[in-house]
C-alpha positions as CSV (number, residue, x, y, z in Angstrom):
1,I,27.1,-16.9,11.0
2,D,28.1,-14.8,8.1
3,Q,28.0,-11.4,9.6
4,A,28.0,-9.6,13.0
5,L,24.8,-10.1,14.9
6,L,23.3,-8.9,18.2
7,V,21.6,-11.3,20.6
8,G,18.2,-10.4,22.1
9,K,17.3,-7.7,19.5
10,V,16.5,-7.7,15.8
11,L,19.6,-6.6,13.9
12,L,19.7,-6.1,10.2
13,V,23.1,-6.9,8.9
14,G,23.1,-7.3,5.1
15,K,20.8,-10.2,4.6
16,A,21.1,-11.8,8.0
17,L,18.6,-11.7,10.8
18,L,19.0,-12.8,14.5
19,V,16.0,-13.0,16.7
20,D,16.5,-13.9,20.3
21,Q,19.5,-16.1,19.5
22,A,17.8,-17.6,16.5
23,L,19.6,-17.1,13.2
24,L,17.3,-17.3,10.3
25,G,20.1,-17.1,7.8
26,K,20.6,-14.9,4.7
27,A,17.0,-15.3,3.5
28,L,15.1,-12.5,5.1
29,L,15.0,-8.8,4.8
30,I,12.9,-7.3,7.5
31,D,11.9,-3.7,7.5
32,R,11.7,-2.9,11.2
33,A,8.4,-4.9,11.4
34,L,9.0,-7.9,13.6
35,L,6.4,-8.8,16.2
36,V,8.1,-11.6,18.1
37,D,5.1,-12.9,20.0
38,R,2.5,-12.4,17.3
39,A,3.5,-12.1,13.7
40,L,6.5,-11.7,11.4
41,L,6.1,-9.2,8.6
42,I,8.6,-9.7,5.8
43,D,8.7,-7.2,3.0
44,Q,5.0,-6.4,3.7
45,A,4.2,-9.6,1.9
46,L,4.5,-12.6,4.2
47,L,2.6,-12.9,7.5
48,V,3.8,-15.6,9.9
49,D,2.0,-16.3,13.1
50,Q,4.3,-17.5,15.8
51,A,6.4,-19.4,13.3
52,L,10.2,-19.0,13.2
53,L,12.2,-22.0,12.1
54,V,15.5,-22.0,14.0
55,G,18.7,-23.3,12.4
56,K,17.4,-23.3,8.9
57,A,15.9,-20.5,6.9
58,L,12.2,-19.9,7.2
59,L,10.3,-22.0,4.7
60,I,9.0,-19.2,2.6
61,D,8.5,-21.3,-0.5
62,Q,5.7,-23.1,1.4
63,A,4.5,-19.8,2.8
64,L,3.9,-20.5,6.5
65,L,0.8,-18.4,6.7
66,Y,-1.3,-19.2,9.7
67,R,-5.0,-18.1,9.9
68,V,-4.7,-17.2,6.2
69,G,-6.1,-19.2,3.3
70,K,-4.2,-21.0,0.7
71,R,-5.1,-18.5,-2.0
72,R,-3.4,-15.7,-0.1
73,S,-0.5,-18.0,0.6
74,R,0.2,-18.4,-3.1
75,L,-0.3,-14.7,-3.8
76,Y,2.1,-13.6,-1.1
77,T,4.7,-16.1,-2.1
78,R,4.7,-14.7,-5.6
79,Q,5.3,-11.2,-4.3
80,L,8.5,-12.2,-2.3
81,P,11.9,-11.5,-3.9
82,K,13.6,-14.6,-5.2
83,M,16.3,-14.2,-2.6
84,C,13.7,-14.5,0.2
85,R,12.3,-17.8,-1.2
86,R,15.5,-19.7,-0.5
C-alpha cells in the first residue's frame, strides 16, 4: 500500500483506491462515481459491471465491459488515460 487508505469506504489518495478492503492499486482515478453493487465508472469512460479484480490492478487494457459490445469496449479503452491502462 503506497498511501494512506480507509477501509469500508472509497478514499481517493493520489492514485490509489481502496474499496471494501480491496486495493486496486495506483491505476484508477475515480471521480466520486463508484457503485459497488452495480457498476464502476472510471473517468466517465469505463463501465464495469460487478467486476473488481482484487490484489492486482483492474485489467483496463482488456476493458472489462459487461453487457456492452466489443466496439464500445475498444472505444472506451482508447479514451482512458495511459496511467489507467496499466
